N, C-alpha and C positions, 0 to 999 in steps of 0.2 A: 504493500500500500504506500509506503514511504517513497518507493521508486516511482510509482505513478504520480504522486503529488510533486515530487522533485522535478521530473521532466515536464509535467503539465505546467508548472510555474514558469519554466524556461520557455516552453512553447508559447505560453501566454504573452511573454515579452516579445517573442518573435512575431506572433500573430498581431499583437497591438501595433508593433512597428510597421508590419507589412500593410496594415490598413490605415495607419495614422495619416498617410498621405491624403486619403479621401477627406479627412476632416481638416488637415492643415490647408488643403486647397479649396475647402468649401467657400470661404470668403471670395476667393478668386473666381470660382465658377459662378457664384450667385451675383457677382458684380459685373461679370463680362458676358454671362449667358442669361437670356430670358428664361422663364419657366418652360416655354415652348422648346427652346433649344436644349434645355436640360432634359426635357422629355424625349427629344430626338436621340440624345446620347443614351438614354435608358433603353430605347428600342433597339439601338445598335448592339448594346450589351445583350439584349434578349435574343436577337438573331444569332449572335456568336455563341451564346450559351446553348442554344439548340444544336448548333453544329458541333460544339464541343462534346455534348452528351452523345452524339452519334459517332464521332470519330475517336473519342477517348475510350470507349468500350469498357469503362470501369477498370482499366488495366492498372492504375495506381493502387487501388484497393487490393486487386488480385495479387499484385507483387508482394504486398504485406502478408496476405493469407498464405501464399505458397512458400514464402521465404522460410517460415518456421517449420515447413514440412521436411526440410533437409537439416542434417546435423553438421555436415562438412561445410566449411566456409567457401571452399571452391565451388561446390554445387550451388550454394546460395548466390555467389557472384555471377555464375553462368545464368541463373534464373533472372537476375536483375538486368543483365546485359541483353538477354533474349527479349524480355518485355520492352526494353528501351528501343532496340532495333526494330522489333515488330511494330511497335506503336509508331515509330517514325515512318515506316513504309505505309501504314494505313493512313496516317494524317496527311502526309505529303500527297498521296494519290487523291484523297478527298478534297483537299484544298485546291489542287490543280484543276479539278473539275468545276468546283464552285467559283473559282476566280472569274471565269468567263460568264457566269450566270449572275454576277453581282448587280448589273443594271436591272435585271428582272426582279431580283430579290429586293433591291432598294425601292423599286416602284411598288411592290406589293406591301412591304412592311413599313417603309418610311414615307411612302406617298410621293416620292420624287426619284426618278431613275438617275438624275444627275448626282445623287448622293452616293453613287456606287463606290467612289473612292474611299468613303468611310468604311464600308464593309470590307473592301480589299485590304485596307490597312489593318482592320480588326482580324482578318484571316491570318495575316502574317504574325500578329501577336499570338493568336491561337496556336499556330504551329509550334512556336517556342514554348508556350505555356504548358501544353500537354506533355511534352517530354520533360519539362522542368518538374512537373508533378511526380513523375516516376523517380526522378533523382531525389526529390524530397521524401518520397516513400522509402527509399533506401536509407536516407539519413535517419528517418524515424525508426526503421528496423534495427539500425546499428546504434540507436539512441545518441546520434550526433546532434544533440539539442543546441549546443553552442554554435556549430556550423550553420544550423537552421537560422539562428538569430543573426549571424553575420550576413547571410544571404538576404534576410529581410531588411537589415540596415542599408545594405548596398542598394537594394531596389528602392527604398524610401528616399534616400538622398538624391538619387538620380531622378526619380519621379517628381519630387517637389521642385528641384532646380529646373529640369527641362520643361515642366508644365508652366511654371511662372514665365519662363522665357518665351515659349511658343504662344501662350495665350495673352499674357499681359504686354509683352514687348512686341511680338510679331503680329498679334491680333488674329491668330488663325482659328480661334473658336473651337468647335468640337473637333475639327481635324487636328488642331494643335494638341488637344488633350490626348488623342489617340497616338500621335507621334511621340509625345513625351512618355506615354506608357510603353510604347515599343522599345524605346531606348533603355528604360529601366528594366524591363523584362529580359531584354537581350543580355544585359550585364549579369543579372542573377542567373540566367541560363548558362552563361559561360562558366561561372563559378561552380554551380551545383552539378550540371551535367559533365563538366570537365573533371571534377573530383570523382564522380561516379564511374566514368569511363577509365580514369587512371587506376582506380582501385579494383574494378570488376573486369576490365578488359572489354574486348568486343567479341561477342559470341552470338550465335543464333542456333538454338536447338528446336527443331520443328516439333518434336514430341512434347517438350516443356511448353511451348507456345500453344499447342493444341489444348493442353490441359488448362492453361490459364484462360484461354478464350472460352472454353466450355464452361468454366466456373463463372466468368464475368459476363457471359452473354445475357443472362437474366438481368444483370445490372444495366446493360445497354438498353433493353426494353423499358425497364422501370425508370431509368434516368431520362430517356427521351420523353416518356409520358410525363414525368415529373416536371421537366423544364417547360413543356408545352402548357401544362396546367399552371405552373408558377407564373408564367408571363401572359397567360390568357387574360388576366384582369387588366394588364397594361394596354393590350391591344384593343380590348373592349372599351376601356376608358377613352382611348384615342378616337375610336369610331364614334362614340356618343358625345364626348365632352371636349375633345381636342387634346393637343399636345400639352397644354398648360396643366390640365388635370393630371396627366401622366407625370409631369415634372414635380408637382406637389406630392403625389403619392410616392414617387421614387425618393424624394427627400425624406419623407417620414420613414420609409423603409431603411434609408441610410442610417438614421438614428438608432433604430432597433437592431440594426446589424452590429452595433457596438457590443451587444450581448454575445453574438457569435465571435467577434474579434477578441474580446476580453476573456472569454471563458470557453465557449462551446468548441471553437475550432482547435485551440490548444489542447483541450480535453480529448477531443477526437484523435488528434495527432498522437497523443500519448496512449490513450485507452485502446486505440485500434490494434496496436501490437501487444499491449499489456494483457488484454483479455485472452489472446491466443497463447501467450506465454504461460498463463496460469491454468489453462483449461484442463490440465491433467492433475491439478492439485486437489486434494480432498475437500478443502474449504472454498473452492472456486465459487460455488453458488452463494455462500454467505457473503463473500467479498463483493460480488456483483450486486446483491440485494442492497447492501449498505451503500455502495457507490451511487445507486439510483437516488437514495435519500439526499446524499450530499449534492448531487446535481440539481435536484429540485430546489433545495434551499438556496444555493448560490445563484441559480438562474432567476429565482423569485426575487432575490435582493437586487440583482442587476436590472430586472424588468421594472421594478419600482423606481430605482435610481434614474434610469433613462427617462421614464415617464415624468417624474416630478421635476427634473432639472432641464429637460429639453426646451421648454418655452423660453427660459432665460438664455440658453445657448443660441436658440434660433434668433433672438433679438440682437445678440452680439455679433453673430457670424453672417447673417443673411439680410437681404433687403426685405422691406415690409411685404412685398408681394408673395414672399415665401412663407410668411408666418401662419397662415391657415393650416399648414401641415401638422401643427401641434394637436389638432382635434382628433386625429385618427391614431396617434402614437400609442395611447393606452390599450386600444384593442389589438394593435399589431404586437405590442409587448406581451400581452396575454397569450397571443398565438405562439410566440417564440417559447414562452414558458411551457405550454402544453406540448409543443412539438419537440422540445429538447429531450423528452423522455424516450422518443422513438429510437434513437441510436443505441442507448444501453439496453433497451428492450429487444433489440435485434439479436442478442447473444445466442439464443437457442437456434434461430434460423441459420446463423453463420457457423456455429459449432457443427451442426448436422449437414452443412453444405447444401441446404435446401433454399438456395437464393431465388428460386422461382416464386416463393412466397412474398419476397420483397416486391416483385413485379405485380403480384395480385393486390397487395396493399396499395401500391402506387396507382394502379388502375382504378380501384374502388374510390380512392381519395380524389382521383382526377375527375371521375364522373360527378362526385359530390361538389367539387369546387366549381367546375364549369356550370353545373346546374344552378348553384347558388349565385354565381356571378351573373348569369342570365336573368335571374329573378331579382337580385338586389341592386345591381349597378344601375340599371335604367332609372330607378326611382331615388336611390340614395347616393349615387356617384362613388367617390372614393371611400366614403363611410361604408357603403355596401360592399365594396371590394375587401375592406378590412374585416367586416363581419364574416364574409365568405371564407377568408383566410383562417379565421378562428375556428369556424365550423369544420373546415378541412383538417386542421391540426388535431381536433378531437377525434375525428373518424380515423385518421392515419395512426395515431397512437393506440387507439382501441384495437384496431385490426392487427397491428404489429404485435401487441401483447397477446392477443388471442392465438395467433399462429405460433409464436415463439414458445409460449407456455405449453402448447400441444406437443412440441418437439423436444423441449428441454425445460421441464418445470423448475421454476425458482420461486421460493417463498418470499415475495416482496412484502414490505410493511405498508399495506394499503391504508391503514388507519393514519399513519404518520403522513403519507402522501396526501390524503384527504385534508388533513389539518393544514399542511403547507399551502396546498392549492386554494383552500377556502379563505385563509387569511390574506394571501396575496391577491386573490380575485376580488375580495371585499375592498381592499385598499386601492387597487387599480380602478375599480368602479367608482369609488369616491373621488379619486383624482380626476378621472375622465369626466364625471359629471360637473365638477367645479370648473374644469377647463372649457367645457362645451357650453354650459348654461350659467355658470357663475363667474366670480372674479378671478378664477385661477388659483394657483398655489404659490405663495411667496417662497423665497429661498429658506427662510426660517421654518416655514411649514413643511417644506420638502424634507429638511433634515429630521424634523420630528416624526414624519410619516415613516421614513426609512428606519429610524431607531425603534419605533413602535413595532415594526415588522420583526426586527431582530429579537427584541425582548419577548414578544409573544411566541415566536417560533421556538426559541430556546427554552421557554418556560412551559411549552405545551407537551413535553414528554416525548419529543421526537428523537432526542439523543440521550445517551447515558452521560453521567457526570464526567466520566473519564474521557469521553469523546470531546466534550466541550473544552476541558482542560487541554487536551492534546491539540485541538484546533487553535486555541488561543496561543499556545506556545509556538505553533507553526507560524501563525500570523506575525507574532512578535519577532521571531527569528528572521522572517522575510523582510520585515521593516528594517531591522538592524542591518541585514545584508545590503538592502537598497541604500540605506543611509551611508554605509561604509563606502559604497561605490561612488555616491555623490561627493563625499568628502575627499 
């Protein structure tokens, strides 16, 4: 457990650094881009996310899964190199075909064929990003958490510097943002993939690659469906309310993404390999059940924090035309809280290698979200999209738990989870009501609400006294280490 928290904390730093650029550059984007242009950028990301889900084939996750199937380091290195080379062949072939279809895609998704250069630039970024993810999966498998952070810092520095130059100085707008992103991703790619190739060599074993593809194919289907479902609200908002509505919704999503950056992504980076490394231990089920409680408490805290402090941050970092985004943040934060449990709940599915169930869950959730979007967005706009997102998260987590428990039963503490969810949901509802219909929440009130959550959760019997003491010591040690670095 200590190993998990140690590497999760380091990955948290790397993840925060990796996404910090989005917030450091937020004043730049909102001062040089209109909400409509910001919405256009979001749709470019949506198209490339769909392409990424198809060409990525879930190979980064599969690399982690099969890495621990081998005991000899040489066999592990050959596996990593095989997936890296195989992924490169798939991605380059796919991007080459899509390159000449960019004008058609731009006309369909962006409403203007002349914007094809944006998609072509995004495809180049995508080519590097997908092989970069396999290199980062190798770093995670070897627990190279420090190297992970170095790559994140390198990418951050170049992203911020290049974007300020291309957008503020050259005035290139959305095109300049993508150009700056390309330069930063290319630098990180050189470091991560270069290190991976240096240590693993260049190999390609067809038998290994067939095994990896067979395992990851259900991820391909589920990921494609997931991305289509994820961005269906943006495209429906564009069709009914225009790019400005997409821009405001995307900005609200950017704030709740902080929860992913600060905790969920680093947790997944560490837990992805950790749960496979302990799956043969006698206490594996008990450890995983306890981890779910920790995840719920931490994500609940972050959800409240993002919700209560986002209005003040919006007023500091953005122009007034972006401020209405605060009204949907509480609902989106609640969605992230519920959805955060899906990843640890997948344990049984992954242990038994029944990844087809992940596709089933994604398909069911997809039907729910698309249906909810069609019903809610026409009358409620972005608020309807947020409510559909919350409903989908509930369905997704419920289905994941059902299938996973059928394959590999784990005795979760549902009573504690209900307490945590109820307390956080009540406070999020209170804050959301004050922001939408009342005077909002002051900074002092925000601090009080967050502290109330902590005191109530800790006093509700969700943890043993020894766990609270151990958690306090871990937090104090982390602060001391951070202060030592600053000094």
